[in-house]
N, C-alpha and C positions, 0 to 999 in steps of 0.2 A: 543644385540643392534638391534633396529628395522631397517628394510630396508629403503632406501631413499623414496620410495613411501609412506610408512606408516608414516614417519616423516613429509613429505610434507602434507599429509592429516591432521595430527594433527596441523601443522602450519596453514593450511587453516582454520580449525575449529576455532583456536584461533583468526585469523584475522577476520573471520565473526562475532565471538562473540564480538570482540572489536568494530567493526563497529556498531553493534546493540546497544551495551552499550553506545557508544559515542552519538548516536542519542537519546537514552533514557535520558542520563544525560544532554545533551546540544541539546534539540530539535530545529530543524530549522523550522521557519515559524509558530510558535505557537501563537495563538491569533485570534481575529476576524478580518475579512477583511470588513471594513465598506462599501466599494464600490462594493461588490460582485454582480456578475450577477446572481449567483445561489448558494444556500446553501442546504446541505443535512446532515442528521445524521443517525447513526446506533448504534445498541446495540447488544452485544453478551450475550444472556440470560444464556449461560452456565457458564460464569465467571464474568459478570457484566461490561466488558469493554464498553466504550462509545467513539464514535468519531463524531465530527462535522467537516465538510469541507465547506469552503467558497472559491468560485472560481470566478475570474474576467476573462471574455472572451472578447477579442477584435479581430474582423475580423477572426473568426473561430480559434483563437489561445488562449491557456491558458496563459494569461499574468501574473497572480499571483494566488497563492493558500495559504491558511492558514488553520490550523487545531486547534481544541480544543478537550477537552474530558479528560477522565481519564481511567486508566487501567494498565495492566501489561507492562513490558518492551517491549514485542513483539508488542503489538497493538500500543503503542505510538511510537516506533521506526519505525514501518512500515508506519505510517502516516507521520512522519517526512521525511522519505526517499521518500515517494510518492511526497510530496510537492517539494522536491529538483529535483526529476527526471522529473517532468512534466512541470515545468515552462518554457514557451517559445515554447512548442510543439503545433502542430496543434491538433484539436479535434480528427482527425483520428489517428494520432500518439499516442495520449494519450490513446485512446480506445484500440489500438493494444498493447501497452505496458502493460496496465492493464490486458489484456487477457493473455499475456505471464507470468506475475507474478502469476496470479491465476492458470494457467496451471502448473507452476513450483511447486506450493505448493500442487497441488491436483493430478497431473498426473505422475504416476511412470515412464512412458515412455518419459517424457519431457527431451530433450537433451539440456543441458546448453551451449554446444559448438555451437549450431545452432543459438543462439540469443545473442546479446550483451546487457546484462542488467546492466552493470556497477556495482555500489555498491549494487544495488538491489539483486544481486546474493547472498549477505550475508543472505538473508531471506531463501535461499534454505535449510539450516539446519533445519528450522522449520518443514519441511515435515517429518522429522524423528520422530516427536513427535505429533501423531494424535490429542491429546487433545489441542495442541497449534495452530493447523492450522487455526481455526476460528479467533484466535487472530491476526494472520498475514494477513488474508483475509479481516478483517472488514473494514479498510479504503478503500480498493480497491473495495469492493462491494458498499460502500457509493459513491465512485467516479463514478462507473458505473451508479448508479441512476441519479446522477447529470448530467453526460454527455449525457445520453439518453434524459433527459428532455431538455437539451440545444440543442440537435439535432432535437427537435420536436417530439420525440418518447415517447411512454408510457413507463415509467421506469419498469423494470422487478422487480417482487417481489420475495424475498428469504424467504423460509420457515424457514431456520435455523438461519438467522441473519436479524431481522427486521430493515428496513431502510425506510426513508421517506424524501421527499423534504420539506424543511422548508421555502424556499423563492425562487422566480424567477421572 
C-alpha cells in the first residue's frame, strides 16, 4: 500500500486533471467580446492550437475577458482558466499573475508554496510533459501581448509561439 504522501500526490494529480477537464468540457467565457478594448491572437505551430483573447479594460482594470480558438484540452483549459482568474484584476496584477503562471510552467525552481495561484495551480502538472508546455503557455503569451499594448508598450515577440494584436 502506498504511503500517505504518495496517495496524496495521486489524489492531487487527479484533482488537477479534473479541473483541466472541467474547463475543457465547460469552458468559461468562450466567445467574442464585442466591446473589447484590445484583442490578440496566437498560434502554436508545433501542434496547431489557436487562441484569440478579447479584453475589456476600464480604469486600468480587466473588467471582462473572452476567448476563442481551437486546440487541445490543455490550451483551451488554460485560456478558460485565464479568463476566470483575471477578471476584475488591475493590469499590474494581471501581468504579475501571467508571469507566475509562465514561470510555473517553465522554471524547475518555481515554488508553488510562495504564490497563491488558486485553480491555476492545476496547470503545474503540464510542466512534466515538455511537449505540452507550449499548449499551456499559449493563452498567457497572447495575454502578455495584449496587456503590453494596453500599457502603451511595444508587445514582445515570441519566436516559438507567433502572436499578434488584432485590434485596439
